[in-house]
C-alpha positions in Angstrom: -36.9 -11.2 19.1 -36.9 -7.8 20.0 -36.3 -5.2 17.1 -33.0 -4.0 18.9 -31.6 -7.7 18.9 -32.7 -8.0 15.2 -30.8 -4.9 14.3 -27.6 -5.9 16.0 -28.0 -9.3 14.1 -28.5 -7.8 10.8 -25.4 -5.5 11.2 -23.0 -8.0 12.5 -24.1 -10.6 9.9 -24.1 -7.9 6.9 -20.6 -7.0 8.3 -19.2 -10.5 8.2 -20.4 -10.8 4.7 -18.7 -7.6 3.4 -15.3 -8.6 5.1 -15.4 -11.9 3.5 -16.4 -10.6 0.1 -14.1 -7.8 0.6 -11.2 -10.0 0.9 -11.7 -11.9 -2.4 -10.6 -8.8 -4.2 -6.7 -8.9 -3.2 -6.6 -12.6 -2.9 -7.9 -13.2 -6.4 -5.5 -10.3 -7.8 -2.6 -11.9 -6.0 -3.2 -15.3 -7.9 -3.3 -13.3 -10.9 -0.1 -11.7 -10.1 1.7 -15.0 -10.1 0.3 -16.3 -13.5 1.4 -14.7 -16.8 -1.5 -13.2 -18.4 -4.1 -15.8 -17.6 -6.3 -16.8 -20.5 -10.1 -16.6 -20.0 -10.4 -20.5 -19.7 -7.8 -20.8 -16.9 -9.7 -18.0 -14.9 -13.1 -19.7 -15.3 -11.6 -23.0 -14.1 -10.3 -21.1 -11.1 -13.5 -19.9 -10.4 -15.4 -23.0 -11.0 -13.3 -25.1 -8.6 -13.8 -22.3 -6.0 -17.6 -22.5 -6.2 -17.8 -26.3 -6.8 -15.9 -26.7 -3.6 -18.2 -24.1 -1.9 -21.1 -25.9 -2.5 -19.7 -29.4 -0.9 -18.7 -27.5 2.1 -22.2 -26.3 2.7 -24.0 -29.7 1.6 -23.0 -31.9 4.9 -25.0 -29.1 6.9 -28.1 -29.2 5.0 -28.4 -32.5 3.0 -31.5 -33.7 5.0 -33.5 -30.7 3.9 -33.9 -32.3 0.4 -36.8 -34.1 1.8 -38.8 -30.9 2.3 -38.3 -29.6 -1.0 -41.5 -28.5 -2.6 -42.2 -29.0 -6.4 -40.7 -26.7 -8.8 -37.5 -26.0 -6.7 -34.8 -27.6 -9.0 -35.7 -25.3 -11.9 -35.3 -22.0 -9.4 -31.9 -23.5 -7.9 -30.7 -23.7 -11.5 -32.0 -20.1 -12.0 -30.2 -19.2 -8.9 -26.9 -21.1 -10.2 -27.1 -19.2 -13.5 -27.5 -15.7 -12.1 -26.0 -15.8 -8.5 -22.9 -17.9 -9.5 -22.4 -18.7 -13.1 -22.9 -15.0 -14.8 -21.7 -13.1 -11.9 -18.6 -14.7 -11.7 -17.8 -14.9 -15.2 -17.8 -11.1 -15.4 -16.3 -10.7 -12.0 -13.1 -12.8 -12.8 -12.8 -11.2 -16.4 -13.1 -7.8 -14.8 -10.3 -8.4 -12.0 -8.2 -9.5 -15.1 -8.3 -6.1 -16.9 -8.8 -3.7 -14.1 -8.0 -3.1 -10.8 -9.5 -4.3 -7.5 -9.9 -0.7 -6.1 -11.9 0.1 -8.8 -14.2 -3.3 -8.4 -14.4 -2.6 -4.8 -16.1 0.8 -5.4 -18.4 -0.6 -8.1 -19.7 -3.6 -6.0 -21.8 -1.1 -4.3 -23.7 -0.5 -7.6 -25.8 -3.9 -6.6 -27.7 -1.9 -4.6 -28.8 0.2 -7.8 -29.9 -2.9 -9.5 -31.9 -4.1 -6.4 -33.8 -1.1 -6.2 -34.8 -0.9 -10.0 -35.4 -4.5 -10.3 -37.1 -5.7 -6.9 -40.2 -3.6 -7.8 -40.8 -5.3 -11.2 -39.6 -8.8 -10.1 -41.0 -9.0 -6.5 -43.8 -6.4 -6.6 -42.3 -4.5 -3.6 -42.9 -0.7 -3.5 -41.5 1.3 -6.5 -38.5 3.5 -5.9 -39.3 6.7 -4.2 -37.5 10.1 -4.3 -34.8 9.0 -2.0 -34.0 6.1 -4.0 -33.7 8.1 -7.2 -31.2 10.2 -5.4 -29.2 7.5 -4.5 -29.3 6.1 -8.1 -28.2 9.6 -9.2 -25.3 9.8 -6.7 -24.1 6.5 -7.3 -24.2 6.8 -11.1 -22.1 10.1 -10.7 -19.8 8.3 -8.5 -19.3 5.7 -11.1 -18.4 8.2 -13.8 -15.9 9.8 -11.5 -14.2 6.6 -10.4 -13.9 5.4 -13.8 -12.7 8.9 -15.2 -9.7 8.9 -12.5 -9.2 5.5 -11.2 -5.7 5.6 -10.1 -2.5 3.7 -10.5 -2.6 0.2 -11.7 -6.3 0.6 -13.0 -5.7 -1.2 -16.4 -8.7 -0.9 -18.7 -11.2 1.0 -16.4 -13.9 1.3 -18.9 -14.0 -2.4 -19.8 -13.5 -3.4 -16.5 -16.5 -1.2 -15.2 -18.7 -2.6 -17.8 -17.7 -6.2 -16.6 -18.0 -5.3 -13.0 -21.7 -3.8 -13.8 -22.7 -7.1 -15.4 -21.3 -8.8 -12.4 -23.3 -6.8 -9.8 -26.7 -6.9 -11.9 -26.3 -10.8 -12.3 -25.8 -10.8 -8.4 -28.5 -8.5 -7.9 -30.8 -10.8 -9.9 -29.5 -13.7 -7.9 -30.4 -12.1 -4.6 -34.0 -11.6 -6.0 -34.1 -15.0 -7.0 -33.6 -16.3 -3.5 -36.9 -14.8 -2.2 -39.3 -17.3 -4.1 -36.5 -20.0 -3.7 -36.9 -19.9 0.1 -40.4 -20.4 -0.1 -39.8 -23.7 -1.7 -36.7 -25.0 0.0 -34.1 -24.5 2.7 -31.8 -21.5 2.0 -28.7 -23.1 2.8 -29.7 -26.0 0.7 -30.6 -23.8 -2.5 -27.1 -22.0 -1.8 -25.0 -25.2 -1.9 -26.9 -26.3 -4.9 -26.4 -23.1 -6.9 -22.6 -22.9 -5.7 -22.1 -26.5 -6.9 -24.0 -26.3 -10.1 -22.7 -23.1 -11.0 -19.1 -24.2 -10.3 -19.6 -27.1 -12.4 -20.7 -24.8 -15.3 -17.8 -22.4 -14.8 -15.4 -25.5 -15.2 -17.4 -26.6 -18.3 -16.6 -23.2 -19.9 -13.2 -23.1 -18.9 -12.5 -27.0 -19.5 -9.5 -26.0 -22.2 -7.7 -24.5 -19.1 -8.3 -27.2 -16.7 -4.8 -29.0 -17.7 -3.3 -25.4 -17.1 -4.9 -25.1 -13.7 -4.0 -28.5 -12.5 -0.5 -28.0 -13.7 -0.3 -24.8 -11.7 -1.6 -26.4 -8.4 0.9 -26.0 -5.7 0.4 -25.5 -1.9 -0.4 -21.8 -2.1 -2.9 -22.2 -4.8 -4.7 -24.9 -3.0 -4.9 -23.0 0.3 -6.0 -20.1 -1.6 -8.6 -21.8 -3.5 -9.8 -23.5 -0.2 -10.0 -20.0 1.4 -12.1 -18.3 -1.5 -14.5 -21.6 -1.2 -14.8 -20.9 2.5 -15.6 -17.1 1.8 -18.3 -18.0 -0.8 -19.7 -20.7 1.5 -20.1 -18.5 4.5 -20.8 -15.1 2.7 -23.4 -16.6 0.4 -25.1 -18.5 3.0 -25.2 -15.7 5.3 -26.4 -13.2 2.9 -29.2 -15.3 1.2 -30.6 -16.0 4.8 -30.7 -12.3 5.3 -32.6 -11.8 2.0 -35.0 -14.3 3.5 -35.3 -12.5 6.7 -35.2 -8.9 5.8 -36.7 -6.7 3.1 -34.6 -6.2 -0.1 -34.7 -2.4 0.2 -33.3 -2.8 3.7 -30.5 -4.9 2.7 -29.6 -2.8 -0.3 -28.8 0.1 2.2 -26.3 -2.3 4.2 -24.5 -3.0 1.0 -22.3 0.1 1.6 -20.3 -2.1 3.8 -19.2 -4.2 0.9 -17.5 -1.6 -1.1 -16.0 0.1 2.3 -14.6 -3.0 3.1 -13.5 -4.2 -0.3 -11.6 -1.1 -1.1 -9.8 -0.7 2.2 -8.4 -4.3 1.8 -7.6 -3.9 -1.9 -5.7 -0.7 -1.1 -3.8 -2.4 1.6 -2.9 -5.5 0.2 -2.9 -5.3 -3.7 0.6 -4.4 -4.8 0.8 -1.5 -7.6 -2.5 -0.1 -6.9 -3.5 3.1 -5.2 -6.9 5.0 -5.7 -6.8 8.0 -7.7 -9.1 11.2 -7.1 -11.9 9.8 -9.1 -12.1 6.8 -7.0 -11.7 8.8 -3.8 -14.6 11.2 -4.6 -16.7 8.9 -6.7 -16.2 6.1 -3.9 -17.5 8.9 -1.3 -20.8 9.4 -3.3 -21.3 5.9 -3.6 -20.7 4.8 -0.2 -22.2 7.9 1.3 -25.4 7.7 -0.7 -25.7 3.9 0.3 -25.2 5.2 4.0 -28.1 7.6 3.3 -30.3 5.0 2.0 -29.4 2.4 4.9 -30.4 5.0 7.6 -33.5 5.9 5.8 -34.7 2.4 5.2 -33.7 1.5 8.6 -36.0 4.3 10.1 -38.9 3.0 7.9 -38.5 -0.4 8.5 
């Protein structure tokens, strides 16, 4: 495959993931708006049903790959379920309940910072260089500005930011885990297993909220949950495949597309939210620094 076609494919698939993940912010906030102060158990049950369904959606396309799994793959899938599904979305769904989708949309870009710092330690890739530390400093400054003046409908921005950062840390760990997993089994199968098992675990944690969730199920909530399951199935399958095919540092640069898409959709579709000066300036720093990283890594790779 030519280098040019490889780049076109990477941009197209990374953009698809960004649009899908970005759409989850207004959709989840829209569900929360119809509930009266949803308890943690209800939020976890909602998330769990979504990811269990997402795993089941992927399974028919890769169940034959079970035969090719190597020894030790089950333990890695469990670790992937813990990081990429369970922990990431315990933090994420809790963060969206206490702060704005716009703030979360900006902070999702910090996943690249965790990648830059953790990948050399866990994957033994090249250590961060001067350009990487520049990105880390600029993104950190952007986060501080975003939290300081997040705008209307921001809720509790400090608590929300801590939870969103916990979510992006867990997601980055999951993206790193997929690298050794891909050597032992088919990536789609690993993704299906991680989503399904992580979803079951989320339902287990929110079991007390299951009767309430069932009672709230109507046509709109069923369609919303199904849509979010499709988002997870499509985006995670695609992104995990990209992690296998391309370097972690190169993909970290492309993550600028995720906050860009998410903040655009959140601003347009979430009622009562509007970005403040902190979000605008801080978001520009975060997205701009990730775009810079993307351009540098693209030249090097």
